[in-house]
C-alpha positions, 0 to 999 in steps of 0.5 A: 352942141356936143356930139354926145348932147346931140345923140341924147337929144335924139333918144327918150329920157327913159333911154338916156336914164338907162345910159347913165344907169349902165355907166354906173354898173361895175359888174361887168367890169369885174366879170372881165377881170376876175382873179386867178391865183396863177393866171390873174392874181391882181384880178377882182375876187367877185363875191358880189354876183349871185352865181352858184359855182359849186355844182358846175362840174357836176352839171357839165358832166350831165349835159356833156353825156346827154347833149344831142341837138336835133335839127328842130332847134335850128328853127323857131321851134314851138314859138316864143312862149316855150316848146311843148316839151319844155312846158311839160317838163317844168310843170312836172318838175314844179308839181314834184318839188313845189307841192302846188295845192292845184297841179301845174298844167303846161297851159299855166306856164309862159317861158321867158329867157330868164326871170328878169324878163318874167319879172318885167313882163308881169310888171307891164301886164298888171300896171299902167305907167305910173302905177305902184308895185310894193317891194320890201326892203332890203331888195334884190337891186335889179328888181328896180329896173325890171319892174320899172325901166321899160314897163314904167311902173313905180317901185314903192319901197316898204320901210320895216324900221325895227320890224322883222320883215318876215313877221305878221307885224311886217304887213302893217308896214306894207299897208302904210306904204300903200296908203302914203303912195296913194295919198301923195300921188293919187295913183293906184298900187297894183301889185306887191313883189316878194323874193321868196326865198329872200335876196339878200337876206337868205330867209323864207317867208313863213306860211302864215305871213304869205297868207296874210300878204295875199289877204292884204292884196285881195283887200286891195285888189293887187296882184301877189307876185312871188319870185321863187327862183331860190326855191330849191337852194334851201339848206341846213343852218348848222351855226346860227341859234336864232332866229330859227329858220323857216322851211321854204313853202311855195305860194303855189302850195297854199289853198287860195280859197277864201284868201285871194282871187287866184287870178291875182297870183303869179309865181316866178321860177328859173334855172339860173339859181337853183341849177347854177346855170345863169348862162342858160337864160331860161325862166318861167311865169306860172299863173294858174288862173289868169289866162288873159294875162298870159294871152296878153304876154304873147304880144311880148314873147318875141322879145323874151324868146328862150333859145331852143338850145337852152330849152332842149337842155333844160328839158333834158335836165328836168326830165331826169328826176334821179339826176335832179333829186341828187343834184338838189340834195348835194347842192343843198349839202354844199351851200350849208358847208360853205355858209358855215365856212364864211360865218366862221371867217366873219366871226373870227374877223369880228364882222357882224352879220344877219343870222338865220339864213337857210336859203340862197347863197347870201350873208348880209354883213355889217362892214360899216360897223367893222370899219368904225370900230377900226377907225375910232375917229369916224363919227358913230352916226356917219355913213361910211358906205361909200368909203367902204365900197371904194376901199374894197374896190381898191383891194380888188374885191367886189360885193354888192352894196346895201345902198343898191339893195334899198338897205334901211341902214348904212354899211351893209353889204351882201357876200356870195358864198357859193364859190370854192372855199379858197376863193372865199378865204381870199375874199374875206382876207381882202375885205379885212385889208380894205377895212383896215386901210 
């Protein structure tokens, strides 16, 4: 038996699966070899990772003016579920911007070191191993390990076929997926997870659809989990005529009376996306009525303990309403401008994309179709996703593949447009070079 085989035999099958999954993750290789026109012209142009670099200078200027660390941050602070100060700052900020029907109180919050930890915690709390959580396609790819890898829950992908996933009709697709899972496995479905605004489609769920999904959860006694990490990254779409963009309305803003038991509703948020600060590692679970769940999660708090420095920085940021109001406005304007810039680039290159976005930093585009147009010998029904991905990597441009996002159709990719325009132009140039190869 080889050393590698001996090592694998000494750990669980779940850990072995994690080794295999990690070995296939290109993202970290890309992040360590980033393109710079002057210092690393042969590096990767990274438009695959969900980072917003457009406001970094503005945020750093604020932090560097304000930062003075107290000695308390060298201790365990107020414990692993979040400091008293931070919970007050987050609740006040949420009440100002999410327009909750019932005001959010600090006691409703559980602070984590990022929203991935928050997703994992909620999955662990509401499911037993093997039980299901519904997730519509396409989805944020890391939802899969967040929900299933350590909690042991089963992700149930929901197919929409030709139905708009943001429509009332889509609720029937969730119903169909639930019934199929229960009939084929005999196991329970305990939750429905949404990314609202959506990653990778960049759209918001209409209020009536949120209500319908909540009613569906109530009928089946499932938890409604709304990941609202892009809640304030909403902007004006000036280039698409249809579908008409829908304004963001938080699940917190809905009067749940007669719709769903409030104990079944949980909202997630963090500073990674709306404040372009992935590195702060600061997320929050908002559960206004389920004190038992928050109490159960305290046993896991040690493993998602946010840094005292991150908590302090986030408190400074969220307490300053003048700065955050200005930041959100400026960020919205920049995102709108950069979306339009990339859409014009795609249109001039003849690349199909999914229109109607008005939130987050993504464009969902069909490179497989363009590749087949440029290579007439390729069959129309051939899935060229792997071929296109290989060509993109050869040209040192990194995109998120639709196959990792549960795309129902081959050839689709997610491009992140929250980068400088010069960087985006280089990305599109390399994408076209890859498709033409």
